[in-house]
C-alpha positions as CSV (number, residue, x, y, z in Angstrom):
1,M,13.9,1.7,-10.7
2,A,11.1,3.3,-10.8
3,K,10.8,6.3,-13.7
4,R,10.7,9.9,-12.6
5,R,7.3,11.2,-13.5
6,K,6.7,14.9,-14.3
7,V,3.4,14.2,-11.8
8,G,5.1,11.6,-9.5
9,N,1.3,11.3,-7.2
10,L,-0.4,7.9,-7.2
11,L,-3.4,10.0,-7.8
12,A,-2.8,11.2,-10.7
13,L,-2.7,7.8,-11.9
14,A,-5.8,7.1,-10.6
15,V,-7.1,10.4,-11.9
16,L,-6.0,9.3,-15.6
17,S,-8.1,5.8,-14.9
18,A,-11.4,7.9,-14.8
19,V,-10.9,10.4,-17.4
20,V,-9.8,7.9,-20.1
21,Q,-13.9,6.6,-19.8
22,R,-15.1,10.0,-20.7
23,P,-14.4,14.0,-19.8
24,M,-15.2,15.1,-16.2
25,H,-15.3,17.7,-13.8
26,P,-12.7,17.4,-10.6
27,Y,-15.6,16.7,-8.3
28,E,-17.0,14.3,-10.6
29,M,-13.4,12.5,-10.7
30,A,-13.6,11.9,-6.7
31,S,-17.3,10.4,-7.0
32,I,-16.4,7.9,-9.2
33,L,-12.5,7.3,-7.3
34,R,-14.5,6.8,-4.1
35,A,-16.7,4.8,-5.1
36,R,-14.6,2.3,-7.0
37,G,-12.3,2.4,-3.3
38,K,-9.2,3.8,-4.7
39,D,-8.3,5.2,-1.6
40,H,-7.8,1.6,-0.6
41,D,-5.7,0.6,-3.5
42,M,-2.7,3.4,-3.1
43,R,-2.2,6.7,-0.6
44,V,-4.8,9.3,-1.8
45,K,-5.0,12.9,-0.1
46,W,-8.2,14.1,-1.2
47,G,-7.6,17.4,-0.6
48,S,-4.7,17.7,-2.9
49,L,-6.8,16.7,-6.0
50,Y,-7.6,19.6,-7.8
51,T,-3.4,20.5,-7.7
52,V,-3.0,17.3,-9.3
53,V,-5.4,17.9,-12.2
54,R,-4.0,21.0,-12.6
55,N,-0.9,19.5,-12.9
56,L,-1.7,17.0,-15.2
57,E,-3.4,19.7,-17.4
58,R,0.2,21.7,-17.1
59,H,2.3,19.1,-18.8
60,G,0.0,18.2,-21.2
61,F,-1.8,14.9,-19.6
62,V,-5.1,16.1,-19.8
63,E,-6.7,19.5,-21.4
64,A,-10.2,21.6,-20.5
65,A,-12.9,20.1,-22.9
66,E,-15.4,22.8,-21.6
67,S,-16.5,25.0,-18.7
68,T,-19.9,24.9,-17.5
69,R,-21.7,27.1,-15.1
70,Q,-24.5,26.2,-12.7
71,G,-26.6,29.2,-11.1
72,G,-24.5,31.6,-9.0
73,R,-22.1,28.6,-8.6
74,P,-18.6,28.8,-10.0
75,E,-17.2,27.8,-12.9
76,R,-16.9,24.2,-13.5
77,T,-14.1,22.9,-16.1
78,I,-14.8,19.1,-17.8
79,Y,-11.2,17.6,-18.4
80,R,-10.6,14.9,-21.1
81,I,-7.5,12.8,-21.6
82,T,-5.0,13.5,-24.4
83,D,-3.1,11.2,-26.3
84,A,0.5,11.6,-24.1
85,G,-2.2,11.3,-20.7
86,R,-3.2,7.9,-22.4
87,E,0.2,6.8,-23.0
88,E,1.2,8.1,-19.6
89,M,-1.0,5.6,-17.8
90,R,-0.4,2.9,-20.0
91,D,3.6,3.3,-19.6
92,W,2.6,3.8,-15.6
93,A,0.5,0.6,-14.8
94,R,3.2,-1.5,-17.3
95,E,6.0,-0.2,-14.7
96,L,4.0,-1.2,-11.6
97,I,3.0,-4.2,-12.7
98,S,6.1,-5.4,-14.1
99,T,8.6,-4.2,-11.6
100,P,8.8,-4.9,-7.8
101,E,9.5,-1.7,-5.7
102,P,10.7,-1.7,-1.5
103,E,7.4,-0.5,-0.4
104,W,8.1,0.2,3.4
105,S,5.5,-0.5,5.7
106,S,4.4,-0.1,9.5
107,F,4.7,-4.1,10.1
108,R,8.7,-4.1,8.7
109,A,9.5,-1.6,10.9
110,G,7.7,-2.4,14.2
111,L,9.4,-6.1,13.2
112,S,12.7,-4.3,13.5
113,V,12.8,-3.0,16.4
114,M,10.8,-6.0,17.8
115,G,13.8,-7.2,20.1
116,G,12.9,-4.0,22.0
117,L,10.2,-6.2,23.3
118,P,10.4,-9.8,25.6
119,P,9.2,-12.7,23.3
120,E,6.4,-13.0,25.1
121,E,5.1,-9.9,24.9
122,V,5.9,-10.0,21.1
123,A,4.0,-13.4,21.2
124,D,1.0,-11.9,22.8
125,L,1.1,-9.0,20.2
126,L,1.2,-10.9,16.9
127,R,-1.2,-13.6,18.5
128,H,-3.6,-9.9,18.6
129,R,-2.5,-8.9,14.9
130,L,-2.8,-12.5,13.5
131,D,-7.1,-12.6,15.1
132,L,-7.3,-9.1,13.5
133,M,-6.1,-10.3,10.4
134,E,-8.0,-13.3,10.3
135,A,-11.2,-11.2,10.7
136,E,-10.0,-9.1,7.9
137,I,-9.4,-11.6,5.3
138,A,-12.6,-13.2,6.5
139,A,-14.3,-10.1,5.8
140,Q,-12.9,-9.6,2.2
141,R,-13.6,-12.8,1.0
142,D,-17.5,-12.2,1.8
143,S,-17.3,-9.0,0.0
144,L,-15.4,-10.4,-3.1
145,A,-17.9,-13.5,-3.4
146,R,-20.9,-11.3,-3.0
147,E,-19.7,-8.4,-5.7
148,G,-17.8,-11.0,-8.2
149,R,-21.6,-12.6,-8.6
150,D,-22.3,-8.8,-10.3
151,V,-18.6,-7.7,-11.5
152,P,-16.7,-8.6,-13.5
153,R,-13.3,-10.0,-12.3
154,L,-11.0,-7.2,-14.0
155,F,-12.4,-4.5,-11.6
156,L,-12.0,-6.7,-8.6
157,I,-8.1,-8.3,-9.1
158,E,-6.4,-5.6,-6.7
159,D,-8.9,-6.7,-4.0
160,E,-8.4,-10.6,-4.4
161,Y,-4.3,-9.2,-4.5
162,E,-4.8,-7.6,-1.4
163,V,-6.8,-11.0,0.0
164,S,-3.8,-13.1,-1.3
165,V,-1.3,-10.7,0.2
166,R,-2.9,-10.7,3.5
167,Q,-3.1,-14.3,3.7
168,A,0.2,-14.8,2.9
169,E,1.4,-12.6,5.7
170,A,-0.8,-14.7,8.4
171,T,0.6,-17.4,7.4
172,W,4.2,-15.9,8.0
173,V,2.8,-15.0,11.5
174,R,1.8,-18.0,12.5
175,S,5.2,-19.6,11.5
176,L,7.0,-17.3,13.8
177,L,4.3,-17.7,16.5
178,A,4.7,-21.3,16.5
179,E,8.9,-20.8,16.6
180,L,8.3,-18.6,20.0
181,A,6.4,-21.0,21.0
182,A,8.5,-23.3,20.8
183,G,11.5,-21.8,22.0
184,S,13.3,-22.1,18.5
185,F,14.0,-19.0,17.6
186,P,17.4,-18.5,17.1
187,G,18.4,-16.6,20.1
188,Q,15.3,-16.4,21.9
189,A,17.0,-17.4,25.3
190,G,19.4,-14.7,25.1
191,W,16.7,-12.5,24.1
192,R,14.8,-13.3,27.0
193,A,18.2,-13.2,29.3
194,F,18.6,-9.6,28.2
195,H,14.9,-7.7,29.3
196,E,14.7,-10.2,32.5
197,T,18.5,-9.1,33.6
198,G,19.3,-6.2,31.5
199,L,22.5,-7.8,30.4
200,M,22.7,-8.4,26.5
201,P,24.4,-11.9,26.0
202,P,27.7,-11.2,24.2
203,E,26.6,-12.8,20.8
204,L,23.9,-10.4,20.1
205,A,25.7,-7.5,21.9
206,D,28.6,-8.1,18.7
207,L,25.3,-8.3,16.3
208,A,24.0,-5.1,17.8
209,E,27.4,-3.4,17.1
210,R,27.7,-4.5,13.5
211,G,24.1,-3.9,12.7
212,G,23.7,-7.3,11.8
213,S,25.5,-6.6,8.3
214,T,24.4,-9.2,5.6
215,G,27.2,-8.1,3.7
216,I,25.1,-6.4,0.8
217,D,25.2,-3.0,1.4
218,D,29.0,-3.5,1.4
219,A,29.8,-5.4,-1.6
């Protein structure tokens, strides 16, 4: 189970990963994190950056190193990481790498209600998704190949992981499409009949009433 963090926003982890290198102002943090593509690695709301930095300071994970002012601009505070912040970053990274957590995705949500569409339409939608995924995977591979000539793998590993996850998902979608095309998907005939007649087959109706329980939640 994930630990309850004093500052639980993943943007806080990204900030700590930036200031562990050297002290910097929040504007500089944002520039560096954008350049690293952190908004592709995690959900980032850039408007909350200053709030996240203040919360990190309040809990002792970063501290003001100095303040600067240029002309008539507002004073800028430069922050550095503390020992507590360094340990928080390491502990958080250990947890994220070592402990699987359920992540709800829009695709999973769509799959959970796909029975509301006829099988043929689901197959068309999956083919469209697969075409988009294959183009995305090809683009990601090309990008990795280009960047890999100049950037150490250590700094590209999350992109490599993303490509592998996309490849695994694409393989699964192809398998599902093959079942739908062959008519071997369990209950497919009844599923189609429901959309043609409006009458749900008894075996599907019974499962729908029971929620298709596996017994996992009832143990």
